[in-house]
C-alpha positions in Angstrom: 122.5 56.2 90.6 124.5 57.6 87.7 126.0 61.2 88.1 123.6 63.0 85.6 120.6 61.7 87.5 121.9 63.0 90.9 122.6 66.3 89.4 119.1 66.8 88.0 117.6 65.7 91.3 120.0 68.2 93.3 119.0 70.9 90.8 115.1 70.2 91.2 115.4 70.1 95.0 117.1 73.5 94.8 114.5 75.0 92.7 111.7 73.7 94.7 113.2 75.0 98.0 113.8 78.4 96.6 110.1 78.5 95.3 108.9 77.5 98.7 111.0 79.9 100.6 109.8 82.9 98.7 106.0 81.9 99.4 106.6 81.9 103.0 107.9 85.5 103.2 106.0 87.6 105.5 103.3 89.9 103.9 102.7 93.4 104.8 99.0 94.1 105.6 97.4 96.9 103.6 96.2 99.5 106.0 92.5 100.1 106.1 91.0 103.6 105.6 90.0 105.5 108.8 86.5 104.9 110.1 83.7 107.2 109.1 82.6 109.6 111.8 79.0 109.4 112.8 76.8 112.0 111.0 75.7 114.9 113.0 72.9 117.3 112.6 72.8 118.8 108.9 72.3 122.4 107.9 71.0 124.0 104.9 74.5 125.5 103.6 77.2 123.0 102.6 80.2 122.7 104.9 83.4 124.5 103.8 86.5 123.5 105.4 89.4 125.8 105.3 93.0 124.8 105.0 95.5 125.9 107.8 97.2 129.3 107.3 100.6 127.5 107.7 102.5 127.2 104.4 102.7 123.3 105.0 99.9 121.2 103.4 97.3 120.1 105.9 97.4 116.5 104.4 94.3 114.5 105.5 93.0 117.0 108.2 90.6 118.5 105.7 89.2 115.6 104.2 87.7 113.8 107.3 84.2 115.3 106.8 84.2 114.1 103.0 84.4 110.3 103.6 81.0 110.1 102.5 81.8 112.1 99.2 79.2 114.8 99.9 81.1 117.9 100.7 82.5 121.2 99.4 86.1 121.7 100.6 88.9 124.1 100.3 92.3 122.5 99.3 96.0 123.1 98.7 98.6 121.1 97.0 99.4 117.9 98.9 96.0 117.9 100.6 94.3 114.5 100.8 90.7 113.2 100.9 90.2 109.7 102.1 86.9 108.2 101.1 84.6 105.3 102.4 85.6 102.1 100.5 82.3 101.8 99.1 83.2 104.3 96.4 85.8 102.1 94.8 88.6 104.8 95.3 90.6 105.0 98.5 91.9 108.6 98.4 92.2 111.7 96.3 95.4 114.0 96.5 95.8 117.5 95.2 98.8 117.1 93.2 99.1 120.7 91.7 97.2 123.9 91.3 97.6 125.8 88.2 96.1 129.2 87.1 93.0 127.4 85.7 93.5 123.8 86.5 93.7 121.4 89.5 95.4 118.1 89.0 94.1 115.4 91.3 95.8 112.0 91.8 93.9 109.0 93.0 94.5 105.6 94.8 92.0 102.9 94.6 91.6 99.2 95.3 89.1 97.7 92.8 91.3 96.7 89.9 89.0 98.6 87.6 89.0 102.3 88.5 86.7 104.1 86.1 87.5 107.7 85.5 85.9 110.4 83.3 87.3 113.9 82.7 90.2 115.9 81.3 93.8 114.4 80.9 92.8 111.1 82.5 95.6 108.5 83.2 94.9 105.2 85.1 96.9 102.2 85.8 95.7 99.1 87.6 97.8 96.1 88.8 96.6 93.0 90.5 98.8 90.4 92.2 97.2 87.3 94.1 94.0 88.9 94.1 95.1 92.2 95.5 94.5 95.1 93.2 96.1 98.7 93.3 94.8 101.4 91.0 96.6 104.7 90.5 95.4 107.6 88.4 95.4 111.3 87.5 92.7 113.6 86.2 92.5 117.3 85.6 89.5 119.7 86.9 88.6 123.0 85.5 85.6 125.1 86.3 84.0 124.0 83.0 85.3 120.3 83.2 84.2 118.3 86.2 85.4 114.7 86.7 83.9 111.5 87.8 86.0 108.8 89.6 84.0 105.6 90.2 81.2 106.6 92.4 82.2 110.1 93.0 81.8 113.5 91.0 84.3 116.2 91.5 83.7 119.8 90.5 86.0 122.8 90.7 84.1 125.6 92.3 86.9 128.2 92.5 90.6 128.4 92.2 92.5 131.4 93.6 96.3 131.4 94.2 97.4 128.5 96.3 93.7 127.3 97.2 90.9 125.6 95.4 87.3 124.9 96.4 86.1 121.6 95.1 82.7 120.1 95.5 82.4 116.2 95.8 79.2 114.3 95.3 78.3 110.7 95.1 77.3 109.8 91.6 
């Protein structure tokens, strides 16, 4: 075989081997949201969860009763609310509390997160059929928001705590 043909074949084999090697890399599985607790007896008054008195954010401990997107909850900066997958958004996080505004960030998996409200920002990326949505929306007492199948309304905001009502839309 002439030298140029051997060189071309060697390059093609190297390229194919590199492509094959990258496809066989192990993939990290995406963690599923926690299971939804069984519904207990209902009461006439909405449940209000309180954040812990410690200066550290309570993270996901407050949001467990909100997986069905039907709750009123007191939150601080850094607190998270995990939702049932059926709502199209995986979790909300309180990014910041201001005098008259709460900034909520969200993480979804639909590839087409639909957000309505003030100061909306959403990005979606899909690779090999796996989608990731990230976004941000601001809440004010006079400006609620809707994120896919969930409505959010700011009930009160005082100091480092906000009370937010979630309802399915």
